N, C-alpha and C positions, 0 to 999 in steps of 0.2 A: 067650349067657348074661347074666343080670342080676347086678349086684354090689351088695352091701349093706355099706357101709363107714363110714357116718357114725354117730357115737355116738348112742344113743337112750336115753331113760329119763325118770323123773319129775323135776320141779323144773327148775332152770336147768342145761342140759347144755352148750350152746354158750356158752363163757365167753370165747372169743377169736374175732374174725372169721376165717372160713375162706374163703380165695380159692381156688375150685375151677375149674381149667381143664380142660375136656373137649376132647381133641384126637383127631381121626380118624387112625388109624394101622393098619398091617397086623398089628402085634403088640400084645399087651395087657400093660401094666404101669403102675405108679404111681411117682412120685418127689416128694420134698419138697424145698423150697428150702433148708431147714436141714440136710439130709443128702443133697446132690445126687448123691453118688457111689453111693448104694444104690438099686437098682431093686426095687420091691416087686411080687411076682407073687401073693402070698397076701393077699387083701383084708381078712382078719381082722387081719393084722399092721398094715395101714394104719389100721384103727380103733384098735388099741392104741397106735400111734405118735401119732395125733391126741390121744388121751387123755393120753399121757405128756407130749407137748409142751405141752398146755394146762396140766397140773399144774406143769410145769417153770417156767413164767412166773407162773402165778396162784396156785400152792399147791394143796393137796388139799382145802381146805375152802370151796369155792364162791366164791372170789375171781374178779374179772374183769380183763381187760386189753385195751386197744385195739390191741396189737401183733398183726398178722394171722399166721395159718399159711398158707403157700402150698403147694398140692397140685396136681400135674398128673396127669391120668389119660389114658393113651394106649390107644385101643381101636378095633377095627373096627366096634363096635356103638354108637358115639356120634356125635352131630352136634357140630360145633365150637361150643362155648358156654363162656362164663366166668360163673360164679355166685359171689356173695359171700354166705355164710351168716352171718347176724348173730344175736346173742343176742336172745331174746324179752324183752319188757319185763316186769320183775318189780316188784311194788309193795312187798313186805315183805322186808327184809334177813334172810338166814339165814347161819349159819356165820360166815366171816370177812368177809362183805360189809358195807361201810360203810353208815351210815344214809341216805346220799344215793345208794344203788345205782340207784334208778329214773332219777335225773337223769344219772348217769354213763353208763348204757346208752343213754338218749335222745341224749346228746351224741355217743356213739360211732356210733349209727345215722345221726344227721344228718350226720356227717362224710362218710359214704358216699353217702347218698341225696340230699344237697344238691348233688352235682355234676350240672351240666346234661347231661353226656354219659352218665349212667347211667340205665338203666331200673329202675323200682321194682316189685318183686314183693310186693304187699301180701296177706299170707296171713291169712285170717279163718275161724275155725270156724263152720259153719252153725248150730250150736246156741246161738249168742249173737247179741244184737241188733247188726246191722251198723252202726247209728248210733253204737254205743259201741266200735267196733273201733279199738284203739290203732294198728294198722298203717295203716288208712285215714286216721286223724286226722293221723298224722305225715307220710304221703304228701301229704296236702292242704296241709300247712304249706309244703312245698318245691315242690309241683306243684299249685297251686290250680286250674288248668284241667283237671287229669287227663290231660295230654297224654302223659306218659311213665310212667304207672302201669298195671300189669296186675293185675287182681284175681283172687285164687285162693280159692275157697271149699272148705274141707275138711269132713270129718265129716258129709257129707250123709245118711249112713245112720243117724246118731244123732239126727236131728230128731224132735220129738214127733210121734206118729201124727196124721195129719190136717193137718199143716203141711208146707210145702215152700219152697224158695228160688227158685222159678221166676221171680218178678219181678226178683230180683237177677241171676240168670244171663242173663235176657233184656235186662239193662242198662237196666231201667226205674226201679229204686228209687233208687240213687245212681250215676248214669251216669258211666262212664269212657270216654274216646275209644277205648281199646284193649280195653274190655270185660272180662268175667269168665269164668273157666273153673272148672268144678266137678271135684273129684277125691275119690276114696275110697281112703284109704291103709290099710295094715295097722294093726290095733290093737296095743297093747303086748303083749297075750296072744299074738297072731299072731307078733310079733317074738321074744318069749321062746320060743315053740314052734317057732321057725325055719321059719315058713310060707314056702314058695317064692314068690319075687316074681312069677314067671310065673303062678302060680295066683292070686295077689292081683290081678294085672292082668286076668285072665280074669273074676274075681269082680266087679271094678269095671265091666268092660264089660257084664256081665250085669245089674248093678244099674241102669245107665242105660237099657239097652234095655227092661227090664221095668217101670220106674217110670212110672206114667201122666203125671206132671208133667214128666218129662225125656226120655221116649222120642223125642219129635219133634226133640230137639236132641242126641241121643246121639253123633252124629258130631263134635260140637263140644265134647264133654266127655271127661274122663279124662286120665290121666298121659301116654300117648303123644302125644295131641293137644297137651297143654301143652308137651311137649318140642319138637314141630315149630313151634308158634307162637312159642316163645321164640327158637328158632334163626332163624326168618324175621324176626321183629320186631327182634331184636338186629342182624341183618345190615342190615336197612333203616335202623335207627337209626344204625348206624356209617356207612352210606353218606351219610345226611343230615348228620351232624355232622362228617364227615371234611373237607369243604372249609374250614369255618371253623377247624378244628383245624390244618389244613395252613397256612393263611395266618397264623395266630397263631404257629406254630412258625417259619415263614419270617421273620416280622418280628423274632422273638427271635434267630434265627440272624444276621440282618443286623446287629442291634444288637451282638451278641457279636463278630462279625467286625470291626465298626468299632472296638470297644474293643481287640481284639487288635492291629489295625493301629496304634492309638495307642501301645500298649505295646511294639511291636516295636523301636522306636528309643529305648526308655526308658533313661535314664541316671540312677541314683539321686542322683548328686552334681551334677546339672545345676542351677546356681544359679537359672535362670529358673523351673524347676519348683518349686523350694523357695519362691521368692518368691510364685509364683502360689498355691501351697498355703497359705502363710501369710496372704496377702490374703483368700483364700476363707474360711479359718477365722475370721479377725477379722471379716469381713463377716457371716458366719453368726452369730457371737456378737451383733453389733449387731442383726440381724434378730430373733433369739430374744429378746433383752432387750426390744426394742420390742413384740414380740407379747405377752410376758408382762405388760407394763405396760398396753398398749392393749387387750388382751383379745381379739385375733384369732388366737390360736394354732391350729395344725393339730390338735394333740392336746390336748383339753380335759381338765383334771384333774377327776375326779368324786369324789375322796376328801377333798380339803381345799381351802381358799381359798389362793391364792398370788398374788404379784405385785401387779398393779393392783387386784385385788379386795380384797386385804388393806389396801392404801393407802386405797381407797374406804371400807372399814369404819372405818379410823382416823379419817378426816375426818367421817364421817356417824354413827358410833356412839360411838367412844371419846372423841373431842374434845367433842361435846355433853354426854356423860356427866360429863366432868371439869368442864365449866362448871356443870352442874346441881348438882354436889357443893359448889361454892363457897358458903361461909357468907355470908349476907346478912341484915342486920337493918334493916328499913324504918324503925323508930323512930330508930335511930342516924343513918341517912342523912338523915331529915327534920331532925334536930337539927343535923347538919353543914351542911345547906343553909341553915338559919336563921342559923347563926353566920357563914357565908361572906357572906351578903347583908348582914348587919348590920355586919360588919367592913369590907366594901367601902364602905358608906355613911358609916361613922364617925359624926360628930356630926350629919350630915345625915340626913334621911329621904327616901325616894323611892317612887314609885309602881311602877316597873318593876324586874324582876330584872336586875342588871348582867351583861354578857357575861363579865366577869372571874370572877364568882362561879360562873357556869355552867361555864366552862372548868376552874376549879380542882376542882370536884366531879367532872366527867366524867373528867378526867385521873387523878384519884385512883382512880376505879373501873376505868379502863382498865389501870392498873398491875397490878390484881389478875388480869387476863387473861394477864399475862406468863408466869407459871409453867406453866399448862396449855398455852399456845402452844408454849413451849420443849419441853415433854414430848411434844407432838404431833410436833414437828420430829424429836426423837430417835427416836420410833417409826417415822416414815416413812423416816428414814435407815437404820435397822436393816433395814427391809424391802427397801430398795433394795440394800443390801449382800448380803442373803440371796439376792435375785434374781440378782445378779451371780454368786454362787457356783453357783447352779443352772445358769446359762447356760454357765459355763466347764466344767461336767462333761464336755461333749463334747470338750474339749481334754485329757482325761485321759491320752491317749497321749503328750502333749508337756508334761510337768510344768513345765518352765521357762517355756514360752509361757503356760501356764495361770497360773502364779504371777505373771508380769510383767503379763498382762492384768488380773488381779484387782488388782494393786498400782496400776496406772495409773488404772483406772476408779474404784477405791475412793478414791484420793488426790483425784481430781476431785470425787467426791461430798462428801468432807470439806471441800474448799474451798468448795463451794456451801453446805454446812451452816453454815460460819462466816459467810458473807454473809447467809444467811437469818436466823440468830440475831441478827446485828447489826440487821437490819431490824425484827425482833420486839422486840428490846431498845430500839430507838430510841424507841418509844412511851413506855416507862417513863422514859427520860432526859428526853425533851421534857416529860413531865408533871411531873417532879420538879425541873426546873431553871429554871422561869419565875420571874424576879425579881419580876414584878408580882403573882404569886399570893399572896393574903393568908394569913398564918398563921391557922390555926383556933384561936381563943382557948380555952384550957382552962377558963377561969372565966366563960364567957359565960352569960347567963341561960337558964333552961330553955326548952323548945320553945314557940315563939309560933305559935298556930294560924293567924295571918294570913299566915305565910310561904308 
């Protein structure tokens, strides 16, 4: 007997992934992981349970969820096979579906088909252009060589008269290593009229045998052939991927056993372990801080600038901007230069500009740079302290260690701040305390063009 238990209908029906395990057994029944104690023998009840379990998580108004439903079907009439039924890609949100429903479904599908160990069953209706198939496009994203994709072409009986999918089914149009299989399923009218599946399979067989474009490959078409191919290819695929999976699991097991061995003799109060943990955390803090400043972090922040990048911006954008903002009157400067030269010469006249006059004018201009320089230092210090706080976030489990680390490093930064500001301020003091610098006479004559 053939069983019909998957929900069918218009619009988006599969709203959660359904992991369906077909298991060969002498008796026939089904069981769900979410109610393992109950064995279903009536497959209409299985359909109702799938619908109820879908609504329980997603609501009754077309919402979706990536949480799978796990169903096992035991039967003497099946080949061992595990299938994952995923939602079809929908473009326009309906009901409770969010605006980004298409992207949510794409992400959900990619979670499953992206795994190297899975085979992809790309189902495309024959009455649409194969080049526009969403299923084949997504399969190509994760399997560009077509090595683990099996193409399934449905609705071959609905193609326009005079057209056929022969080139596709012969694997000539968009070749896949595992090829394409054509099927003719029951229509929605057949399902509503409860058309027997056996009769549907007989009609499908007759269609392929009688169609002039497909009769030469009728033995490689149809649902029973698809079932056999899936069983065979999945078995082969498992055989191919098993060695690498086994070695990966063995290496993980060895790693875990080594870790278990380390913790067997673990004593929480062992002072050497505490010291080691403390040193590791402090060392990690130093590495994190350096990476944030130097810009070689493992995790690059794509949302905002931080650490060294912000300091770089202070030096190359903020500081030059503050300098440009400084008020500067060329006429006044020329007049000051003229006064300085004349005051240095006194009653004498000279051909050359005296060094003392040059120093006096330059130092007076340098003093004006003091304020933006000190402001720049403040901005850099603030950014360094912010970076310290970001790096100590990993020490959140140890609040006292975090507090002490922040205190020590911040104190050191403040000490360096004082020395830096002394250096910056030193220019101003040197410029203003030269005894040789002549006073700029307030009543000197107006600007001399010869100066």
